[in-house]
C-alpha positions in Angstrom: 0.2 0.2 -0.1 1.4 3.4 -1.1 0.8 5.9 1.4 -0.5 9.4 0.1 3.0 11.5 0.1 1.3 14.7 1.7 0.1 12.9 4.7 3.8 11.1 5.4 4.5 11.8 9.4 7.8 8.9 9.2 9.7 7.1 6.7 12.3 4.2 7.8 14.5 3.5 5.5 16.4 -0.2 6.1 19.7 -1.4 4.4 21.0 -4.5 4.5 24.5 -5.2 2.5 23.7 -8.5 1.5 25.8 -11.2 1.0 29.5 -9.1 0.8 32.1 -10.3 3.0 33.0 -8.9 6.3 34.6 -6.0 7.1 32.1 -4.7 4.3 29.2 -6.4 5.1 26.6 -4.0 7.2 23.1 -3.0 7.8 21.5 0.4 8.8 18.6 1.5 9.9 17.0 5.4 9.7 14.0 6.3 11.4 13.1 9.9 10.0 9.9 12.0 11.2 9.0 14.8 9.6 8.5 17.7 12.3 7.6 21.6 11.9 11.0 22.6 11.6 13.5 19.7 11.2 13.5 16.0 10.9 14.2 14.1 14.0 16.0 11.5 12.8 17.5 8.2 14.3 20.5 5.9 12.9 21.6 2.8 14.1 24.6 1.4 11.9 25.9 -2.3 12.4 29.2 -3.9 10.4 28.2 -7.7 10.5 30.0 -11.0 10.2 33.7 -9.7 11.8 33.4 -11.8 14.8 35.7 -14.7 12.2 37.9 -12.1 11.4 41.2 -11.1 13.2 41.4 -7.8 14.5 44.4 -6.9 11.6 42.4 -8.4 9.0 39.8 -5.4 9.7 42.5 -2.8 10.2 44.1 -3.7 6.8 41.2 -3.0 5.0 40.7 0.6 6.0 38.5 0.2 9.0 38.8 0.5 12.6 37.6 -2.3 15.7 34.7 0.1 16.4 32.8 1.4 13.3 29.5 0.7 14.2 27.6 4.4 14.9 24.5 5.6 16.4 22.9 8.8 16.1 20.1 10.7 17.5 19.6 14.1 16.3 17.7 17.1 14.1 18.3 17.2 10.2 18.0 20.6 8.7 14.0 20.8 7.1 15.8 20.5 3.7 15.8 17.3 3.2 12.0 16.6 3.9 11.5 17.4 -0.2 13.7 14.7 -1.7 12.6 11.9 0.8 9.2 12.7 0.0 9.7 13.3 -3.7 11.5 10.0 -4.3 8.7 8.0 -2.1 5.8 9.5 -4.3 8.1 8.6 -7.7 8.8 5.3 -6.3 7.3 1.8 -7.5 6.7 -0.8 -5.3 7.0 -4.9 -5.4 5.3 -7.7 -3.6 8.5 -9.8 -3.9 10.1 -11.1 -1.2 13.2 -9.3 0.1 16.3 -11.3 -1.2 18.4 -11.6 1.8 21.6 -12.6 0.2 21.5 -9.6 -2.9 20.6 -7.1 0.2 18.9 -3.9 -0.4 16.4 -1.2 0.8 13.2 -1.7 2.5 11.0 1.0 3.7 8.3 1.5 6.2 5.8 4.9 5.8 3.6 6.2 8.3 1.0 8.7 7.8 -1.2 11.3 10.4 -4.1 8.6 10.2 -1.9 6.0 11.6 -1.5 3.8 8.6 1.3 2.1 8.0 3.1 0.7 5.1 6.0 -1.6 4.8 7.3 -2.1 1.1 10.3 -3.0 -1.0 11.1 -0.5 -3.4 11.8 -1.4 -7.5 14.4 1.6 -7.8 16.6 0.1 -5.0 19.7 2.5 -6.6 18.0 5.5 -6.1 17.2 5.0 -2.1 20.5 3.7 -1.7 21.9 6.8 -3.0 19.7 8.9 -1.2 20.0 7.2 2.0 23.8 7.4 2.0 24.0 10.9 1.4 21.4 11.3 4.4 23.8 9.3 6.4 27.1 12.0 5.1 24.4 14.7 6.4 24.2 12.9 9.6 28.2 12.8 9.7 28.7 16.5 9.0 25.7 17.4 11.7 27.5 15.3 14.4 30.8 16.3 13.6 31.9 13.0 12.4 33.2 13.8 9.0 34.0 17.5 7.8 32.2 18.5 4.5 34.1 16.9 1.1 36.0 19.2 -1.0 37.4 18.1 -3.9 40.2 20.4 -5.9 40.8 20.3 -9.4 44.0 22.4 -11.3 44.1 22.6 -15.0 46.9 23.9 -17.2 46.4 23.7 -21.1 46.1 26.0 -24.2 43.2 28.0 -22.7 45.8 29.1 -19.4 45.9 28.0 -15.8 42.9 27.6 -13.7 41.8 26.2 -10.5 38.5 24.7 -8.9 37.0 23.0 -6.1 33.5 22.5 -4.7 32.9 21.6 -1.0 29.8 19.3 -0.8 27.3 20.4 2.3 25.0 17.3 2.6 23.7 18.8 5.7 22.2 21.4 4.1 22.0 19.7 0.8 24.2 22.9 -0.9 27.8 23.0 -3.0 30.1 25.9 -2.2 32.2 25.9 -5.7 35.0 27.9 -6.2 36.7 28.7 -9.9 39.9 30.6 -9.6 39.2 31.9 -6.5 35.8 33.3 -7.3 32.3 31.7 -5.8 30.1 30.8 -8.3 26.6 29.0 -7.8 26.8 25.0 -8.4 23.9 22.9 -9.1 23.2 20.0 -6.8 22.2 17.3 -8.9 24.7 18.3 -12.0 27.5 18.5 -8.8 26.5 15.4 -7.2 27.1 13.8 -10.9 30.1 15.1 -11.1 31.1 13.5 -7.5 29.9 9.7 -8.7 31.9 10.1 -11.7 35.3 11.2 -9.3 34.6 8.1 -7.4 34.4 5.6 -10.3 38.0 5.7 -11.4 41.1 3.9 -10.0 43.3 6.0 -8.1 47.3 5.1 -8.6 48.7 6.5 -5.2 52.3 5.4 -6.2 52.1 8.1 -8.8 50.3 10.8 -7.0 52.0 13.9 -5.1 51.4 15.8 -1.7 52.4 19.5 -3.5 50.0 20.9 -5.5 51.0 20.6 -9.4 52.5 23.6 -11.5 53.6 21.8 -15.0 51.0 21.6 -17.6 47.7 18.9 -17.4 44.9 18.3 -15.6 45.1 17.2 -11.9 42.7 16.3 -9.2 43.0 16.3 -5.2 39.8 14.1 -3.7 39.9 15.8 -0.3 42.8 13.4 1.5 45.6 16.0 0.0 47.0 13.5 -2.9 46.7 14.7 -6.3 46.7 12.9 -9.2 47.2 13.7 -12.6 44.0 12.0 -15.0 46.3 11.1 -18.0 48.6 9.0 -15.9 47.4 8.4 -12.3 43.6 7.6 -12.9 42.4 5.0 -14.0 38.8 3.9 -15.7 37.5 0.4 -14.3 34.8 0.3 -16.7 35.8 -0.1 -20.5 32.4 0.8 -21.2 32.5 4.5 -19.7 35.0 7.1 -19.4 34.4 8.7 -16.3 38.1 10.2 -16.5 37.0 12.0 -19.5 33.8 13.0 -17.9 35.6 14.5 -14.5 37.6 16.4 -16.8 34.7 18.0 -18.6 32.7 18.4 -15.2 35.3 20.6 -14.4 35.6 22.7 -17.3 32.1 23.4 -17.6 32.2 25.9 -14.9 34.3 28.0 -16.9 31.2 28.4 -19.3 
C-alpha cells in the first residue's frame, strides 16, 4: 500500500548489504520523523560478520575496530522534499526481500496512523539518497567534515583552479573557480562527484604538493594530487569516467 505523500509523518529506511564479505558487510536503519522545522532522525549502523576476522584483517582494509555508529538528532528541513519526492515517484514490489542480494526496505506512516511496509523497485535511487543522508548525519554530528574536491588545469586555454565543497547537511555546493565563488547545481555536482569516485587512483604516482606543470590534476579531499592522464584509470571500459571528470570541471568555466 502506497500512502499519500502529503500525509506522511515518518519514514524508516532499512538497508542490508547482503552477501558481501566482512569487514564490508553492514546494516543500517534510519528512522525519520517529519517535524515542523526539522527531521527528527535516529540512525543505527552495524557492521556484520566480523567475529570471524582477526583484528589485523579489519584494520588492513582501512576500517577500525569500532565502526558501528548511532545517532539521534535533528536534520535540516531541506531534506524533507527529496525524501517525499522519492517516495512519491517510487514503484513497489510484492516480491520477498532477497537477503543474499540485500537492499532497501521502506516503512511509511501517515497522519491517520496507517503503516505501509514496502520494497522499492528503484533500489539504487533509495540507496544513493540514504547514503547522502548518512553523510548529512556525519556532518551534523562532526563525525566527518564536508568533502572538498580540488581540480587544477593548465592547458592551451590558460591556468585554472577549481574546488567545490559538498555540504550534505544542507544540500548545498560551495564552488570556487579561480578564487571566485559561483553557484553550483546540486544534481549536476552530485553527478560529477559520482564520476570522480568511479576510477582507480594510483597513489604511487600521486603528489602531496599542488601541481605546477601542464596537465589536469585532481585532489579528492585526502591531500593527494593525481594527474588524470597518468594516475587515474577507468575501471569500466564502457564508461570513460576520467573524461567526464575533466568535462565536468571545465564546464564551470562557461
